[in-house]
Backbone as JSON, one array per atom type, in Angstrom:
{
  "sequence": "EDWNFMVVKNGDTLKIGKRTLMFIDMAMLHWPDSIATYVVEEKILFSNDAFGQHVASEERFAEDFSVEEALKWAKLYYANILMPLATLIKKKLEELKGVEVRLIAPSHGVAWRNPKVIVENYANWAEFKTENKVVVVYDTMWGSTEKLARAIAEGASKNAKVRLFHVRKDSWTEIVTEILDAKAVAVGAPTIHNSIFPPVAGFLSYLKSLKPKKKKALVFGSYGWNGVAVKEMAKALEELGFETQQFAVKFKPTKEELQKAYELGVELSK",
  "N": [[-235.62, 230.8, 104.0], [-235.62, 228.51, 103.07], [-237.16, 226.8, 104.68], [-239.75, 224.7, 105.66], [-242.4, 225.55, 105.75], [-245.78, 224.76, 107.45], [-248.8, 226.61, 107.14], [-251.47, 226.63, 109.27], [-255.12, 225.54, 110.52], [-257.97, 225.88, 112.67], [-258.72, 222.7, 113.13], [-257.07, 221.24, 111.51], [-254.71, 218.97, 110.76], [-251.37, 217.33, 111.65], [-249.05, 214.72, 111.02], [-246.73, 213.23, 112.95], [-244.45, 210.95, 112.77], [-245.28, 208.46, 115.0], [-247.39, 209.8, 116.35], [-250.07, 212.18, 116.21], [-250.88, 215.59, 115.73], [-253.52, 217.81, 116.29], [-254.76, 220.88, 115.33], [-256.17, 223.62, 117.19], [-258.2, 226.24, 117.08], [-257.45, 229.28, 119.33], [-257.96, 231.72, 119.29], [-258.03, 235.34, 120.62], [-257.78, 234.23, 122.99], [-255.45, 234.48, 125.17], [-254.57, 235.58, 123.22], [-254.38, 237.03, 119.58], [-253.37, 235.34, 118.21], [-253.09, 233.34, 119.33], [-253.15, 229.69, 119.67], [-254.33, 226.06, 120.21], [-252.95, 222.92, 120.66], [-253.59, 219.52, 120.04], [-253.0, 216.27, 121.32], [-253.4, 213.6, 119.56], [-253.59, 210.54, 120.01], [-252.56, 210.23, 122.55], [-254.17, 211.76, 124.01], [-253.97, 214.39, 124.74], [-254.05, 218.11, 125.67], [-252.78, 220.82, 124.76], [-252.78, 223.34, 125.83], [-252.33, 226.09, 125.36], [-252.18, 229.76, 126.77], [-254.77, 229.18, 127.75], [-256.42, 227.92, 131.01], [-254.22, 228.09, 131.98], [-251.87, 229.12, 135.03], [-250.35, 232.18, 136.66], [-247.63, 231.05, 138.23], [-244.91, 229.37, 139.53], [-243.48, 226.16, 139.78], [-242.13, 223.42, 141.51], [-243.71, 220.88, 141.06], [-245.22, 219.49, 138.38], [-247.86, 218.79, 137.88], [-251.17, 219.69, 138.86], [-252.37, 217.85, 141.02], [-250.22, 217.1, 142.2], [-248.98, 219.54, 143.08], [-251.19, 220.7, 144.83], [-254.49, 220.86, 144.15], [-256.57, 222.73, 145.1], [-254.59, 224.93, 145.53], [-253.6, 225.16, 142.97], [-256.0, 225.81, 141.67], [-257.0, 228.45, 143.07], [-254.62, 230.08, 141.53], [-255.49, 229.93, 139.47], [-258.03, 230.85, 139.07], [-257.24, 233.67, 140.1], [-255.43, 234.42, 137.98], [-257.75, 234.07, 135.62], [-259.53, 236.07, 136.31], [-258.48, 238.43, 135.95], [-257.64, 238.53, 133.47], [-258.7, 236.92, 131.54], [-261.28, 237.36, 131.8], [-263.14, 239.47, 130.8], [-263.42, 238.35, 128.16], [-265.36, 236.26, 128.59], [-267.76, 235.46, 127.16], [-266.61, 234.65, 124.51], [-264.96, 232.28, 125.71], [-267.13, 230.37, 126.7], [-268.08, 229.82, 124.24], [-265.76, 228.47, 123.38], [-265.2, 226.21, 125.21], [-267.74, 225.0, 124.84], [-267.39, 224.12, 121.86], [-264.82, 222.34, 122.46], [-266.0, 220.16, 124.04], [-266.55, 218.18, 122.3], [-264.13, 216.78, 122.0], [-262.03, 214.77, 123.34], [-260.47, 214.62, 126.44], [-257.54, 213.75, 128.29], [-255.36, 215.07, 129.56], [-254.48, 218.54, 130.59], [-252.05, 220.66, 129.52], [-251.1, 223.49, 130.11], [-249.45, 226.52, 128.5], [-248.0, 227.75, 130.56], [-247.88, 227.47, 134.38], [-248.99, 224.68, 136.21], [-249.66, 221.4, 135.2], [-253.2, 219.69, 134.28], [-253.69, 216.69, 135.29], [-256.36, 215.8, 135.72], [-259.18, 216.83, 133.95], [-261.31, 217.73, 134.02], [-261.89, 219.42, 136.53], [-260.56, 221.83, 136.22], [-262.21, 222.7, 133.79], [-264.65, 222.96, 134.63], [-264.52, 224.85, 136.25], [-263.81, 227.0, 134.63], [-266.21, 226.91, 133.37], [-268.08, 227.6, 135.24], [-266.7, 230.3, 136.02], [-267.21, 231.49, 133.51], [-269.71, 231.84, 132.9], [-270.28, 233.78, 135.19], [-271.4, 232.72, 137.51], [-272.18, 232.85, 140.98], [-271.16, 233.14, 144.7], [-272.61, 233.04, 147.88], [-271.56, 236.04, 148.92], [-270.27, 239.05, 149.4], [-268.28, 241.84, 148.76], [-266.27, 244.24, 149.73], [-265.13, 247.29, 148.98], [-263.03, 249.96, 149.45], [-261.56, 253.09, 149.89], [-260.11, 256.14, 151.79], [-259.94, 259.17, 153.23], [-259.98, 260.87, 155.62], [-260.9, 259.05, 157.51], [-263.81, 258.68, 157.94], [-265.3, 257.44, 155.5], [-264.12, 254.97, 155.61], [-265.46, 254.23, 158.11], [-267.91, 253.84, 157.24], [-267.71, 251.9, 155.28], [-266.87, 249.73, 156.86], [-268.66, 249.6, 158.63], [-271.05, 248.77, 156.82], [-269.86, 246.27, 156.0], [-270.09, 244.84, 158.29], [-273.01, 244.53, 158.48], [-273.28, 243.29, 156.11], [-272.19, 240.75, 156.76], [-273.9, 239.61, 158.15], [-275.57, 237.93, 156.52], [-273.96, 236.75, 154.63], [-270.71, 235.59, 153.59], [-267.98, 237.96, 153.64], [-265.45, 240.22, 152.41], [-263.17, 242.29, 152.74], [-261.85, 245.51, 151.57], [-258.94, 247.21, 151.29], [-258.27, 250.07, 148.78], [-255.67, 251.04, 148.37], [-254.13, 249.51, 149.96], [-254.48, 247.05, 149.76], [-253.62, 244.43, 147.3], [-255.22, 245.12, 143.6], [-255.38, 242.94, 141.86], [-256.06, 240.74, 143.54], [-258.57, 241.6, 144.71], [-260.04, 241.96, 142.32], [-260.38, 239.14, 141.86], [-261.76, 238.01, 144.02], [-264.36, 239.23, 143.46], [-265.26, 238.27, 141.22], [-266.92, 236.11, 141.34], [-268.46, 237.08, 143.27], [-271.74, 237.86, 144.78], [-272.45, 240.55, 145.24], [-271.08, 243.78, 145.61], [-269.87, 246.81, 147.19], [-268.74, 249.92, 146.97], [-266.63, 252.11, 148.01], [-265.33, 255.94, 148.55], [-264.38, 258.77, 149.24], [-265.5, 262.49, 148.11], [-263.57, 264.43, 146.37], [-261.96, 267.49, 144.84], [-264.13, 267.56, 143.56], [-265.25, 265.05, 142.35], [-264.8, 261.51, 141.95], [-262.03, 260.12, 144.67], [-258.86, 259.46, 143.65], [-257.57, 257.25, 143.82], [-259.71, 255.06, 144.27], [-261.04, 256.09, 141.74], [-259.12, 255.08, 139.63], [-259.11, 252.23, 140.4], [-261.86, 251.87, 139.91], [-261.66, 252.2, 137.07], [-259.82, 250.17, 136.3], [-261.6, 247.59, 137.13], [-263.88, 248.27, 135.31], [-262.9, 247.63, 132.56], [-262.35, 244.94, 132.72], [-265.0, 243.97, 132.95], [-266.95, 242.59, 134.85], [-269.93, 240.55, 135.5], [-273.55, 240.42, 136.55], [-273.96, 241.22, 139.24], [-275.28, 242.89, 142.4], [-274.81, 246.09, 143.7], [-273.55, 248.72, 146.09], [-272.85, 252.12, 146.4], [-270.75, 254.46, 148.61], [-270.1, 256.94, 150.51], [-268.13, 259.84, 151.76], [-268.39, 263.39, 152.28], [-267.52, 266.83, 151.82], [-268.27, 269.37, 150.36], [-269.77, 268.58, 148.12], [-271.77, 265.59, 147.23], [-270.32, 264.08, 144.78], [-268.63, 262.19, 144.26], [-269.9, 259.73, 144.96], [-272.29, 259.33, 143.1], [-270.59, 259.33, 140.65], [-269.33, 257.06, 140.71], [-271.83, 255.37, 141.14], [-272.5, 255.53, 138.38], [-270.75, 254.47, 137.03], [-270.79, 251.77, 137.91], [-273.04, 250.75, 137.0], [-272.96, 251.17, 134.58], [-271.89, 248.72, 133.78], [-274.08, 247.09, 133.88], [-274.89, 246.86, 136.83], [-277.07, 246.54, 139.2], [-277.73, 249.1, 141.19], [-277.51, 250.97, 144.33], [-277.23, 254.02, 146.38], [-275.4, 255.6, 148.81], [-274.63, 258.2, 150.51], [-272.83, 260.55, 153.02], [-272.54, 263.32, 154.91], [-269.51, 265.0, 155.96], [-268.19, 263.49, 158.83], [-269.73, 260.4, 159.89], [-272.69, 260.03, 161.66], [-274.04, 258.32, 164.56], [-276.5, 257.54, 163.77], [-275.86, 257.62, 160.99], [-274.3, 255.64, 160.43], [-275.59, 253.0, 161.35], [-277.4, 253.27, 159.24], [-275.84, 252.47, 157.39], [-275.02, 250.22, 158.21], [-277.74, 248.74, 158.06], [-277.85, 248.89, 155.29], [-275.75, 247.27, 154.34], [-276.57, 244.81, 155.31], [-279.31, 244.34, 153.97], [-277.75, 244.28, 151.15], [-276.84, 242.12, 151.27], [-278.43, 240.01, 151.23]],
  "CA": [[-236.4, 230.81, 103.13], [-235.56, 227.0, 102.76], [-238.04, 226.32, 105.76], [-240.78, 223.8, 105.62], [-243.81, 225.88, 106.73], [-247.0, 224.52, 106.85], [-249.84, 227.39, 108.13], [-252.45, 225.46, 110.15], [-255.96, 226.32, 110.95], [-258.87, 224.94, 113.42], [-259.1, 221.1, 112.81], [-255.99, 220.99, 110.9], [-253.68, 217.99, 111.44], [-250.17, 217.07, 111.04], [-248.79, 213.4, 111.7], [-245.3, 213.51, 113.28], [-244.12, 209.53, 113.56], [-246.64, 207.87, 115.52], [-248.11, 210.78, 116.96], [-251.09, 213.34, 115.41], [-251.08, 216.73, 116.0], [-254.76, 218.48, 115.69], [-254.81, 222.24, 116.07], [-257.54, 224.04, 117.87], [-258.02, 227.7, 117.22], [-257.47, 229.61, 120.36], [-257.66, 233.51, 118.79], [-257.91, 235.77, 121.79], [-257.68, 233.64, 124.74], [-256.13, 235.67, 125.09], [-253.83, 236.49, 121.94], [-254.94, 237.02, 118.42], [-252.45, 234.46, 117.28], [-253.37, 231.84, 120.16], [-253.53, 228.31, 119.12], [-254.0, 225.02, 120.97], [-252.19, 221.52, 119.85], [-254.06, 218.42, 120.65], [-252.04, 215.0, 120.71], [-254.79, 212.56, 119.28], [-253.31, 209.15, 120.37], [-252.46, 210.24, 124.12], [-255.45, 212.62, 124.25], [-253.52, 215.41, 125.65], [-254.51, 219.48, 125.16], [-251.55, 221.84, 124.93], [-253.92, 224.39, 125.6], [-251.12, 227.31, 125.45], [-252.37, 230.36, 127.98], [-256.22, 228.79, 128.26], [-256.38, 226.87, 131.77], [-253.02, 228.34, 133.07], [-251.58, 230.2, 136.03], [-249.05, 232.9, 136.73], [-246.99, 230.54, 138.83], [-243.94, 228.31, 138.99], [-243.62, 225.21, 140.93], [-241.56, 222.18, 141.57], [-244.27, 219.72, 140.74], [-245.6, 219.8, 137.16], [-249.23, 218.33, 137.85], [-251.88, 220.3, 139.59], [-252.82, 217.23, 141.79], [-249.08, 217.07, 143.14], [-249.04, 220.82, 143.51], [-252.26, 220.99, 145.4], [-255.53, 221.17, 143.33], [-257.17, 223.9, 145.86], [-253.85, 226.07, 145.28], [-253.62, 225.46, 141.25], [-257.24, 226.66, 141.0], [-256.87, 229.8, 143.68], [-254.01, 230.91, 141.01], [-255.92, 229.93, 138.04], [-258.81, 231.78, 138.96], [-256.63, 234.96, 139.87], [-255.09, 234.67, 136.3], [-258.72, 234.33, 134.63], [-260.31, 237.17, 136.61], [-257.8, 239.55, 135.64], [-256.98, 238.45, 132.22], [-259.63, 236.37, 130.7], [-262.94, 238.02, 132.48], [-264.0, 240.05, 129.75], [-263.58, 237.06, 127.31], [-266.52, 235.11, 128.92], [-268.39, 234.91, 125.83], [-265.72, 233.77, 123.82], [-264.77, 231.4, 126.16], [-268.3, 229.86, 126.54], [-268.23, 228.94, 122.77], [-264.61, 227.65, 123.13], [-265.67, 224.91, 125.72], [-269.01, 224.07, 124.08], [-266.45, 223.07, 120.95], [-263.99, 221.38, 123.25], [-267.26, 219.07, 124.52], [-266.55, 217.25, 121.21], [-262.63, 216.42, 122.22], [-261.5, 213.66, 124.53], [-259.25, 214.95, 126.85], [-256.79, 213.43, 129.32], [-254.52, 216.08, 130.38], [-254.4, 219.59, 130.0], [-250.74, 221.08, 129.57], [-250.74, 225.09, 129.93], [-247.88, 227.27, 128.31], [-247.41, 228.39, 132.32], [-248.44, 226.93, 135.39], [-249.11, 223.52, 136.48], [-251.07, 220.62, 134.05], [-254.18, 219.22, 135.18], [-254.2, 215.4, 135.3], [-258.04, 215.78, 136.14], [-259.57, 218.11, 133.0], [-262.97, 218.28, 134.42], [-262.05, 220.29, 137.33], [-260.44, 223.09, 135.83], [-262.85, 223.15, 132.79], [-266.2, 223.18, 135.17], [-264.34, 226.06, 136.82], [-263.85, 227.93, 133.62], [-267.46, 227.14, 132.86], [-268.5, 228.69, 136.23], [-266.44, 231.64, 136.0], [-267.64, 232.19, 132.22], [-271.27, 231.93, 133.36], [-270.6, 234.54, 136.13], [-272.07, 232.35, 139.01], [-271.64, 233.48, 142.29], [-271.36, 232.48, 145.99], [-272.91, 233.83, 148.59], [-270.35, 236.59, 149.11], [-270.07, 240.52, 149.12], [-267.17, 242.43, 148.49], [-266.71, 245.65, 150.0], [-264.08, 248.17, 148.57], [-263.23, 251.36, 150.19], [-260.79, 254.12, 150.4], [-260.62, 257.15, 153.02], [-259.18, 260.45, 153.52], [-259.87, 260.73, 157.17], [-261.56, 257.9, 158.63], [-265.53, 258.55, 157.5], [-265.51, 256.46, 154.4], [-263.67, 253.89, 156.23], [-266.45, 253.9, 159.24], [-269.25, 253.49, 156.68], [-267.31, 250.46, 154.85], [-266.73, 248.68, 158.24], [-270.17, 249.35, 158.84], [-271.74, 247.92, 155.59], [-269.19, 244.76, 155.61], [-270.6, 244.29, 159.43], [-274.22, 244.44, 157.96], [-273.26, 242.07, 155.17], [-271.93, 239.65, 157.39], [-275.16, 238.56, 158.64], [-276.37, 237.0, 155.46], [-272.71, 236.1, 153.6], [-268.9, 235.86, 153.46], [-267.67, 238.89, 153.52], [-264.04, 240.49, 151.99], [-263.34, 243.93, 153.23], [-260.69, 245.27, 151.0], [-258.67, 248.93, 151.1], [-257.63, 249.8, 147.33], [-254.22, 251.49, 148.5], [-253.42, 248.47, 150.88], [-254.49, 245.72, 149.0], [-254.07, 244.17, 145.7], [-256.25, 244.8, 142.78], [-255.73, 241.53, 141.31], [-256.75, 240.08, 144.54], [-259.76, 241.98, 144.48], [-260.77, 241.39, 141.33], [-260.47, 237.97, 141.96], [-262.89, 237.64, 144.94], [-265.49, 240.18, 142.9], [-265.54, 237.58, 139.92], [-267.83, 234.9, 141.99], [-269.2, 237.53, 144.39], [-273.15, 238.24, 144.1], [-272.58, 241.98, 145.49], [-270.27, 244.64, 145.72], [-269.93, 247.76, 147.92], [-267.44, 250.41, 146.42], [-266.54, 253.77, 148.97], [-264.8, 256.93, 148.09], [-264.79, 260.2, 149.49], [-265.29, 263.28, 147.22], [-262.26, 265.44, 146.33], [-262.08, 268.09, 143.37], [-265.67, 267.29, 142.65], [-265.01, 263.88, 141.72], [-264.04, 260.46, 143.05], [-260.73, 260.07, 145.41], [-257.95, 259.02, 142.72], [-257.33, 255.58, 143.99], [-260.84, 254.6, 143.82], [-261.38, 256.13, 140.65], [-258.14, 253.96, 139.18], [-259.52, 250.96, 140.68], [-263.02, 251.45, 139.0], [-261.39, 252.03, 135.34], [-259.53, 248.8, 136.0], [-262.71, 246.81, 137.28], [-265.02, 248.17, 134.37], [-262.05, 246.91, 131.54], [-262.69, 243.73, 133.13], [-266.22, 243.66, 132.53], [-267.72, 242.02, 135.66], [-271.4, 240.81, 135.2], [-274.52, 239.71, 137.41], [-273.78, 242.03, 140.7], [-275.44, 243.82, 142.79], [-273.96, 246.99, 144.14], [-273.82, 249.55, 147.02], [-271.56, 252.79, 146.69], [-271.05, 255.09, 149.43], [-268.76, 257.85, 150.64], [-268.26, 260.86, 152.74], [-268.12, 264.62, 151.23], [-267.6, 268.08, 152.79], [-269.14, 269.94, 149.56], [-270.99, 267.72, 147.69], [-271.53, 264.29, 146.81], [-270.23, 264.07, 143.37], [-268.08, 260.57, 143.84], [-270.88, 258.74, 144.86], [-272.81, 259.36, 142.26], [-269.99, 258.72, 139.5], [-269.21, 255.26, 141.08], [-272.96, 254.4, 140.46], [-272.67, 255.32, 137.06], [-269.4, 253.26, 136.51], [-271.35, 250.38, 138.22], [-274.82, 250.92, 136.33], [-272.72, 250.9, 133.06], [-271.33, 247.29, 133.79], [-274.89, 246.65, 134.44], [-274.89, 246.52, 138.24], [-278.29, 247.05, 140.14], [-276.92, 249.98, 142.12], [-277.75, 252.27, 145.55], [-276.23, 255.07, 146.42], [-275.82, 256.29, 150.04], [-273.52, 259.4, 150.81], [-272.82, 261.15, 154.21], [-271.76, 264.8, 154.74], [-268.84, 265.24, 156.71], [-268.14, 262.37, 159.86], [-270.87, 259.82, 159.55], [-273.64, 260.02, 162.5], [-274.5, 257.16, 164.95], [-277.84, 256.98, 162.87], [-276.02, 256.99, 159.83], [-273.73, 254.21, 160.62], [-276.45, 252.41, 161.7], [-278.23, 252.77, 157.95], [-274.8, 252.05, 156.81], [-275.4, 248.64, 158.73], [-279.01, 248.33, 157.44], [-278.0, 248.73, 153.97], [-275.07, 246.04, 154.2], [-277.74, 243.48, 155.74], [-280.07, 244.05, 152.61], [-276.77, 244.13, 150.37], [-276.25, 240.33, 151.68], [-279.63, 239.18, 150.77]],
  "C": [[-236.25, 229.27, 102.75], [-236.4, 226.05, 103.91], [-239.1, 225.87, 105.18], [-241.86, 224.31, 106.07], [-244.72, 225.59, 106.31], [-248.15, 225.59, 107.86], [-251.0, 226.24, 108.31], [-253.62, 226.29, 110.58], [-257.07, 225.46, 111.81], [-259.32, 223.32, 112.73], [-258.06, 220.35, 112.2], [-255.11, 219.47, 111.5], [-252.41, 217.53, 110.91], [-249.55, 215.73, 111.78], [-247.1, 213.67, 111.68], [-244.87, 212.02, 113.95], [-245.24, 209.03, 114.05], [-247.68, 208.31, 116.04], [-249.03, 211.68, 115.92], [-251.5, 214.35, 115.87], [-252.51, 217.5, 115.47], [-254.65, 220.19, 116.61], [-256.03, 222.9, 116.3], [-257.53, 225.45, 118.08], [-258.57, 228.21, 118.51], [-257.6, 231.31, 120.36], [-258.28, 234.1, 119.89], [-258.35, 235.45, 122.97], [-256.1, 233.22, 124.99], [-255.05, 236.36, 124.04], [-254.6, 236.29, 120.75], [-254.33, 235.77, 117.89], [-252.42, 232.87, 117.97], [-253.78, 230.73, 119.53], [-253.09, 226.87, 119.99], [-253.37, 223.99, 120.5], [-253.11, 220.4, 120.93], [-253.54, 217.04, 120.23], [-253.22, 213.85, 120.5], [-254.41, 211.21, 120.04], [-253.05, 209.54, 121.82], [-253.77, 211.3, 124.63], [-254.82, 213.63, 125.29], [-253.35, 216.68, 125.0], [-253.35, 220.48, 125.54], [-252.46, 223.03, 124.86], [-253.42, 225.99, 125.47], [-251.36, 228.33, 126.36], [-254.17, 229.96, 128.47], [-255.6, 227.68, 129.55], [-254.97, 227.39, 132.72], [-253.03, 229.11, 134.11], [-250.12, 231.15, 135.94], [-248.52, 232.39, 138.16], [-246.31, 229.31, 138.51], [-243.93, 227.46, 140.42], [-242.7, 223.95, 140.49], [-242.19, 221.34, 140.89], [-244.91, 220.31, 139.01], [-247.06, 219.78, 137.12], [-249.92, 219.37, 139.23], [-252.13, 219.5, 141.18], [-251.29, 216.88, 142.8], [-248.56, 218.27, 143.93], [-249.85, 221.31, 144.94], [-253.4, 221.39, 144.36], [-256.11, 222.59, 143.88], [-255.8, 224.93, 145.28], [-253.52, 226.28, 143.9], [-254.82, 226.21, 141.18], [-257.31, 228.17, 141.55], [-255.75, 230.53, 142.62], [-254.89, 230.87, 139.36], [-257.23, 230.89, 137.84], [-257.95, 233.48, 139.0], [-256.38, 235.19, 138.4], [-256.29, 234.71, 135.19], [-259.57, 235.53, 134.91], [-259.6, 238.56, 136.14], [-257.31, 239.6, 134.33], [-258.24, 238.19, 131.17], [-261.03, 237.1, 131.26], [-263.69, 238.72, 131.27], [-264.33, 239.48, 128.39], [-264.83, 236.06, 127.62], [-267.32, 234.37, 127.85], [-267.62, 233.87, 124.83], [-265.38, 232.26, 124.22], [-265.8, 230.21, 126.18], [-268.6, 229.1, 125.15], [-266.91, 228.08, 122.68], [-265.0, 226.24, 123.95], [-266.5, 224.26, 125.32], [-267.91, 223.6, 122.85], [-265.71, 222.14, 121.5], [-264.68, 220.24, 123.72], [-266.43, 217.92, 123.59], [-265.06, 216.39, 121.17], [-262.26, 215.76, 123.22], [-260.22, 213.98, 125.07], [-258.7, 214.32, 128.25], [-256.44, 213.82, 130.36], [-254.57, 217.27, 129.51], [-253.4, 220.31, 130.29], [-250.7, 222.46, 129.1], [-249.51, 225.4, 129.37], [-246.98, 227.82, 129.71], [-248.36, 227.98, 133.18], [-248.48, 225.3, 135.4], [-250.16, 222.66, 135.38], [-251.78, 219.9, 135.06], [-254.32, 217.6, 134.34], [-255.85, 215.03, 134.98], [-258.93, 216.86, 135.13], [-260.54, 218.55, 133.43], [-262.93, 219.37, 135.44], [-261.76, 221.86, 136.99], [-261.54, 223.76, 134.67], [-264.31, 223.6, 133.44], [-265.82, 224.83, 135.94], [-264.87, 227.43, 135.85], [-265.36, 228.1, 133.19], [-268.54, 227.87, 133.84], [-268.66, 230.21, 135.99], [-267.13, 232.49, 134.63], [-268.76, 232.81, 132.54], [-271.7, 232.96, 134.43], [-271.32, 233.95, 137.33], [-271.58, 232.64, 140.09], [-271.82, 232.84, 143.8], [-271.95, 233.65, 146.66], [-271.94, 234.96, 149.63], [-270.15, 238.15, 148.91], [-268.52, 241.05, 149.26], [-267.2, 243.89, 148.72], [-265.14, 246.58, 149.7], [-263.95, 249.8, 148.75], [-261.5, 252.29, 149.8], [-261.03, 255.18, 151.17], [-259.46, 258.12, 152.85], [-258.85, 260.71, 154.96], [-260.53, 260.28, 158.0], [-262.96, 257.84, 158.08], [-265.98, 257.67, 156.55], [-265.07, 255.0, 154.94], [-264.84, 253.39, 157.19], [-267.57, 253.29, 158.57], [-268.78, 251.99, 156.14], [-267.32, 249.7, 155.91], [-268.43, 248.58, 158.62], [-271.31, 248.45, 158.13], [-271.05, 246.73, 156.0], [-269.87, 244.2, 157.16], [-272.12, 243.6, 159.12], [-274.55, 243.19, 157.19], [-272.95, 240.8, 155.7], [-273.09, 238.71, 157.86], [-275.72, 237.86, 157.96], [-275.16, 236.32, 154.79], [-271.58, 236.22, 154.21], [-268.89, 237.06, 153.29], [-266.02, 239.37, 153.24], [-263.93, 241.87, 152.19], [-261.24, 244.33, 152.58], [-260.19, 246.86, 150.87], [-257.74, 248.68, 149.46], [-256.09, 250.51, 147.39], [-253.15, 250.21, 149.13], [-253.41, 247.18, 150.3], [-254.23, 245.35, 147.49], [-254.81, 244.12, 144.8], [-256.27, 243.44, 142.46], [-256.68, 240.42, 142.42], [-258.02, 240.53, 144.62], [-260.79, 241.78, 143.68], [-261.41, 240.08, 141.1], [-261.61, 237.4, 142.66], [-264.46, 238.48, 144.06], [-266.17, 239.15, 141.79], [-266.99, 236.67, 140.49], [-268.51, 235.71, 143.36], [-270.5, 238.23, 143.74], [-273.29, 239.96, 144.49], [-271.32, 242.2, 145.73], [-270.56, 245.91, 146.33], [-268.72, 248.75, 147.41], [-267.8, 251.62, 147.28], [-265.75, 254.45, 148.56], [-265.16, 258.29, 148.6], [-264.5, 261.2, 148.05], [-264.08, 263.92, 147.45], [-262.42, 266.16, 144.94], [-263.32, 267.61, 142.85], [-265.67, 266.07, 141.83], [-264.55, 262.64, 142.6], [-262.36, 260.54, 143.69], [-259.95, 259.07, 144.16], [-257.98, 257.51, 142.95], [-258.62, 254.74, 143.72], [-261.3, 254.58, 142.28], [-260.29, 255.18, 139.82], [-258.78, 253.0, 139.27], [-260.85, 250.49, 139.83], [-262.6, 251.43, 137.52], [-260.88, 250.47, 135.22], [-260.67, 247.82, 135.82], [-263.5, 246.95, 135.89], [-264.32, 247.7, 133.3], [-262.25, 245.25, 131.52], [-263.79, 243.09, 132.85], [-266.93, 242.63, 133.22], [-269.15, 241.7, 135.05], [-272.34, 240.16, 136.73], [-274.06, 240.22, 139.01], [-274.88, 242.61, 140.98], [-274.4, 244.62, 143.69], [-274.4, 248.01, 144.92], [-272.93, 250.67, 146.48], [-272.17, 253.77, 147.6], [-269.91, 256.08, 149.65], [-269.19, 259.33, 151.29], [-267.74, 262.16, 151.85], [-268.29, 265.6, 152.53], [-268.78, 269.02, 151.52], [-270.32, 269.53, 148.88], [-270.97, 266.42, 147.66], [-271.18, 263.5, 145.5], [-269.5, 262.36, 143.37], [-269.07, 259.74, 143.79], [-271.96, 258.72, 143.67], [-272.16, 259.12, 140.83], [-269.67, 257.63, 139.72], [-270.39, 254.79, 141.09], [-273.06, 254.68, 139.2], [-271.61, 254.44, 136.62], [-270.32, 252.0, 136.38], [-272.43, 249.86, 137.22], [-274.27, 250.46, 134.8], [-272.17, 249.63, 132.8], [-272.79, 246.51, 134.09], [-275.33, 246.16, 135.86], [-276.15, 247.11, 138.81], [-277.67, 247.9, 141.25], [-277.69, 250.65, 143.13], [-276.81, 253.01, 145.79], [-276.37, 255.24, 147.96], [-274.21, 257.14, 150.53], [-273.63, 259.92, 152.22], [-272.26, 262.4, 154.15], [-270.98, 264.62, 156.19], [-268.8, 263.69, 157.56], [-269.4, 261.88, 159.91], [-271.32, 259.95, 161.28], [-273.52, 258.37, 163.25], [-275.92, 256.54, 164.2], [-277.46, 257.03, 161.48], [-275.06, 255.96, 159.45], [-274.37, 253.46, 160.83], [-277.24, 252.12, 160.11], [-277.17, 252.5, 157.23], [-275.02, 250.26, 156.86], [-276.52, 247.93, 158.15], [-278.35, 248.01, 155.94], [-276.79, 247.58, 153.66], [-275.77, 244.77, 154.49], [-278.28, 243.61, 154.42], [-279.08, 244.33, 151.33], [-276.62, 242.39, 149.8], [-277.09, 239.64, 151.24], [-279.62, 238.75, 149.67]]
}
């Protein structure tokens, strides 16, 4: 009870000897109580979780650690934690334009001696700016959906960089990171028990929670009795605002159906 507490809000300052601390509201980036601290004299922004990474390194700065490697981890962190907060992030970046920052030091990960690099990447990610890249994600029971996935990936590779992922063999965090700046996504699953094969259903639930935007999509899969999985996957992606095509094949795909899958991949990559 004898502690001298000071409750601060956005823009408040506190003088501590030779230095002045200014507090910047960072609520929901990514906790309700998040706040950043700016050291006025040194122009250092202690940004809390923003601009951070889940990485531990002997080096303290991105420039010593490798800027490319630091950005890889920062992108993974952004895609899997901050992506659904894009609107708030754009607003906060606009507010920070009025603050001269020489160094950004997040609460975890390496610090940025050249803040422009990470700030520009955050701006691009928040705008969902895309690269010429197609991400193909699938799972398969007896190999039929995998054949379609590989045909689609081969077709898409004619016009774009392609990343092919299996939802039970590859990390969901890595898949989502690649989807963040992809222009198009293809998702495939067989139908089981009148629904989506569970591993892909789980992945789609995770993806929906992160709210990616500005993508074209293709959903595909093999079925025996009906092709409900393809319809349900299409609905999930359409709820995200994706412009979506569907392609369902009964049993093992024929040579003609694999050619059709290839052509759909080419079209998706344009």
